C-alpha positions as CSV (number, residue, x, y, z in Angstrom):
1,M,-158.5,5.6,-64.2
2,D,-158.6,2.3,-65.1
3,F,-161.5,0.2,-66.3
4,D,-164.0,-0.9,-63.6
5,W,-164.6,-4.4,-64.4
6,H,-167.4,-4.4,-61.9
7,S,-169.6,-1.9,-63.4
8,D,-168.4,-0.5,-66.5
9,P,-170.2,-1.7,-69.8
10,I,-168.1,-4.3,-71.5
11,T,-168.3,-5.4,-75.3
12,R,-166.4,-7.7,-77.5
13,A,-164.0,-4.8,-78.1
14,T,-163.2,-4.1,-74.5
15,P,-159.5,-4.5,-73.9
16,V,-158.3,-6.9,-71.1
17,T,-156.1,-4.5,-69.0
18,P,-153.4,-5.3,-66.6
19,H,-156.1,-4.9,-63.8
20,Y,-158.5,-7.3,-65.3
21,K,-160.8,-9.1,-62.8
22,N,-163.1,-12.1,-63.2
23,T,-166.2,-10.4,-61.9
24,Q,-169.9,-10.8,-62.2
25,N,-170.0,-8.4,-64.9
26,V,-167.5,-10.3,-66.8
27,R,-169.3,-13.7,-66.1
28,R,-172.6,-12.4,-67.3
29,F,-170.8,-11.2,-70.6
30,M,-169.2,-14.5,-71.0
31,L,-172.3,-16.6,-70.4
32,K,-174.3,-14.4,-72.8
33,H,-171.7,-15.0,-75.6
34,C,-170.6,-18.5,-74.8
35,G,-173.7,-20.1,-73.3
36,P,-174.5,-21.7,-70.0
37,A,-171.7,-24.2,-70.1
38,F,-169.2,-21.4,-69.6
39,T,-166.9,-21.6,-66.8
40,F,-163.4,-20.1,-65.8
41,D,-161.1,-23.0,-65.4
42,R,-157.3,-22.5,-64.4
43,P,-155.8,-22.9,-68.1
44,F,-158.3,-20.3,-69.5
45,M,-157.5,-17.8,-66.7
46,A,-153.8,-18.6,-67.2
47,W,-154.3,-17.6,-70.9
48,I,-156.2,-14.3,-70.2
49,R,-153.4,-13.2,-68.0
50,N,-150.5,-14.3,-70.5
51,D,-149.4,-10.7,-71.0
52,I,-150.7,-10.9,-74.7
53,P,-152.9,-8.0,-75.5
54,K,-156.4,-9.2,-76.1
55,T,-160.1,-8.3,-76.0
56,L,-163.1,-9.7,-74.4
57,G,-164.1,-10.8,-78.0
58,D,-160.7,-12.7,-77.9
59,M,-161.6,-14.3,-74.7
60,V,-164.9,-15.5,-76.1
61,D,-163.4,-16.9,-79.3
62,E,-160.7,-18.6,-77.3
63,W,-163.3,-20.1,-74.8
64,Q,-165.4,-21.3,-77.6
65,R,-162.4,-22.9,-79.4
66,R,-161.3,-24.7,-76.5
67,N,-164.8,-26.0,-75.7
68,E,-166.0,-26.6,-79.4
69,V,-168.2,-29.7,-79.6
70,A,-166.8,-32.1,-82.2
71,R,-169.2,-32.0,-85.3
72,P,-169.7,-35.3,-87.3
């Protein structure tokens, strides 16, 4: 049986499966790790589904990289 994105516990090590869904469970996880500015946008969603194996930790890292505030 595949992972249930709606209710199964998720961690940074959770692999993104071919049946990945942007569920409230995933949104809560991403908000916790990325902060209140987190959103799913089209380019980020395309990156998630680009057929390169990744984990939710990779998703957090990539979102943070894309949304890093320039430091002086």
